[in-house]
C-alpha positions in Angstrom: -8.7 -1.6 -14.5 -10.8 1.5 -14.0 -12.5 3.0 -16.9 -12.7 6.8 -17.3 -15.0 9.1 -19.2 -13.2 12.4 -19.9 -15.2 15.6 -20.6 -13.1 18.5 -21.7 -13.8 21.0 -24.5 -10.3 22.4 -25.0 -8.6 20.2 -27.6 -5.1 20.4 -26.3 -6.1 19.9 -22.7 -8.3 16.9 -23.7 -5.4 15.4 -25.6 -3.0 15.9 -22.7 -5.4 14.5 -20.1 -6.2 11.5 -22.4 -2.5 10.9 -22.8 -2.0 10.9 -19.0 -4.8 8.4 -18.5 -3.7 6.1 -21.2 -0.2 6.1 -19.8 -1.4 4.7 -16.4 -1.6 0.9 -16.5 -4.5 0.8 -14.0 -6.6 3.2 -16.0 -8.5 3.0 -19.3 -9.8 6.0 -21.2 -13.2 4.6 -22.2 -14.4 7.7 -24.0 -14.0 11.4 -24.3 -16.5 14.2 -24.9 -16.3 17.9 -25.5 -19.7 19.2 -24.2 -22.5 18.5 -21.7 -24.6 16.9 -24.4 -21.8 14.6 -25.5 -21.0 13.8 -21.9 -24.6 13.0 -21.0 -24.9 10.7 -24.0 -21.7 8.9 -23.1 -23.0 8.4 -19.5 -26.3 7.0 -20.8 -24.4 4.5 -23.0 -21.7 3.4 -20.7 -21.0 2.8 -17.0 -17.5 4.4 -16.4 -15.8 3.9 -13.1 -14.8 7.6 -13.2 -16.2 10.8 -14.6 -13.4 13.3 -15.1 -15.0 16.6 -16.1 -14.3 20.2 -16.7 -16.9 22.7 -15.5 -16.8 25.4 -18.2 -18.2 23.6 -21.2 -19.6 25.3 -24.3 -23.2 24.2 -23.8 -23.4 24.4 -20.0 -21.7 23.5 -16.8 -20.0 20.3 -15.8 -22.1 20.4 -12.7 -25.0 19.3 -14.8 -23.0 16.1 -15.7 -22.1 15.5 -12.1 -25.8 15.7 -11.1 -26.8 13.4 -14.0 -24.1 10.8 -13.1 -25.1 10.8 -9.4 -28.7 10.2 -10.4 -28.1 7.5 -13.0 -24.8 5.9 -12.1 -24.3 6.0 -8.3 -21.3 3.8 -8.5 -19.3 6.2 -10.7 -16.7 8.3 -8.9 -16.6 11.9 -10.0 -13.7 14.3 -10.1 -13.5 17.9 -11.5 -10.4 19.2 -13.3 -10.9 22.9 -14.0 -9.5 26.4 -13.9 -12.4 27.5 -11.7 -11.5 27.8 -8.1 -14.1 30.2 -6.9 -16.6 29.5 -4.1 -19.6 29.1 -6.3 -18.1 26.5 -8.6 -16.2 24.6 -5.9 -19.2 24.2 -3.6 -21.6 23.6 -6.4 -19.5 20.7 -7.7 -19.0 19.2 -4.2 -22.7 19.5 -3.3 -23.6 18.0 -6.7 -21.5 14.9 -5.9 -17.9 15.5 -6.9 -15.5 13.6 -4.7 -12.4 15.2 -6.0 -11.6 18.7 -7.2 -8.3 19.6 -9.0 -7.1 22.8 -10.5 -5.6 22.5 -14.0 -1.8 22.9 -14.1 -0.7 19.6 -12.6 1.6 17.2 -14.4 0.3 14.2 -16.3 1.6 12.0 -13.4 -0.2 14.0 -10.8 -3.5 13.8 -12.7 -3.2 10.0 -13.1 -2.3 9.6 -9.5 -5.3 11.7 -8.4 -7.6 9.5 -10.5 -6.0 6.4 -8.9 -6.6 7.8 -5.5 -10.2 8.6 -6.3 -10.7 5.0 -7.5 -9.1 3.7 -4.3 -11.7 5.6 -2.2 -9.9 8.9 -1.7 -11.0 12.4 -2.5 -8.1 14.3 -4.1 -8.5 18.0 -3.7 -6.0 20.7 -4.6 -4.5 22.3 -1.5 -5.6 25.7 -2.8 -9.2 24.5 -3.0 -9.1 23.1 0.5 -7.8 26.4 1.9 -10.4 28.3 -0.2 -13.2 26.3 1.2 -12.0 26.6 4.8 -11.7 30.4 4.5 -15.1 30.8 2.9 -17.0 28.6 5.3 -15.3 29.2 8.6 -17.9 29.3 11.4 -18.1 29.1 15.2 -17.7 25.7 16.7 -20.8 23.9 17.9 -21.2 21.2 20.6 -21.3 18.5 18.0 -17.6 19.2 17.2 -16.8 17.3 20.4 -17.6 14.1 18.6 -14.1 14.2 17.0 -11.1 13.0 19.0 -7.9 15.0 19.0 -6.3 12.5 16.6 -9.2 12.6 14.3 -8.9 16.4 14.3 -5.2 16.1 13.3 -6.1 13.8 10.5 -9.0 16.0 9.3 -6.7 19.0 9.3 -4.3 17.2 7.0 -7.1 15.9 4.8 -8.3 19.5 4.4 -4.8 20.6 3.4 -4.8 18.1 0.5 -2.5 15.4 1.9 -3.2 11.8 0.8 -3.7 9.0 3.2 -0.1 7.6 2.8 1.3 11.1 3.3 -0.8 11.6 6.5 0.4 8.2 7.8 4.0 9.3 7.3 3.5 12.7 8.9 1.7 11.4 12.0 3.8 8.2 12.3 0.7 6.0 11.8 0.1 3.0 9.7 -2.0 3.6 6.5 -4.7 1.2 7.9 -5.0 3.4 11.1 -5.3 6.5 9.0 -8.1 5.0 6.9 -9.8 4.0 10.1 -9.6 7.5 11.4 -10.9 8.9 8.1 -13.8 6.4 8.1 -14.7 7.5 11.7 -14.5 11.2 10.6 -16.9 10.5 7.7 -19.3 8.7 10.0 -19.3 11.5 12.6 -19.6 14.3 10.1 -22.2 12.2 8.2 -20.4 12.5 4.8 -19.1 10.1 2.2 -16.2 11.9 0.6 -13.2 14.1 1.4 -14.8 17.0 -0.3 -17.9 16.8 1.8 -15.7 16.3 4.9 -13.8 19.5 4.1 -17.0 21.4 3.5 -18.6 20.2 6.8 -15.4 20.9 8.8 -15.3 24.4 7.4 -18.9 25.0 8.2 -18.4 23.9 11.8 -15.2 25.7 12.3 -13.3 22.5 13.0 -10.1 23.6 11.2 -8.2 26.7 10.5 -5.6 26.9 7.8 -3.1 29.7 7.6 -1.3 30.6 4.3 
C-alpha cells in the first residue's frame, strides 16, 4: 500500500482529494497539510511514498515542497494537482522534481488512478499541460534527435498527449511490456527520469508537434 501526503489549503478540495485517496484500496492517506510549513514538517516527520501537492499555498509555493522532498526524500514520488496551467508554474514544478502534473477538475476516480500510475512508475500529465508545454518549448530539431527510432517517436508523441502506457499499447497494437521498454529507452536517450521531463526535453528539441 502506498502512503500519500496531501498538501492542499482549500478545505473542500482537501476533503474531496482525501476521500478519493481513502477510497482506493492501494492507497493510504498518511497525512494532510494546508500550507508549505505544515507540508515541510510532515515531510520531515514521515517518509510518504507520494507527495500530492497544490502549488498556490497561503505561505508560499508548492514548488518549495517539491524541492524539499527531492533533497530529503529521493524515494518519494511527487505529483502536482492545481489550477495553475501556465508556463512558469508547469515548468517550475517539473524542473523542481514533479513527475506528474494534473489540473484540478478531474473525478475522484481519475485522481486516484493518476496516483496509482505515479506509484507504478508513470508520470500522469493532463493532456492540456502536455500540449501547453509542447507549444511553449517548440524548437528546431537537432542531430541528437536521430537517436530515437520511428516507433519511439510514436510512443513519445502519445506520452506527450497524456496517454497511459496501457492506452498506448492498445493504440499501437503492442504489449504493455513492449511499451514500457520503449519508454525506458526514450528516458535513456533523452537523459530523463520521468514523463514530465521527457515531454519537456521533447518539446525543447522539437521532437513532437501537437495540434489542437
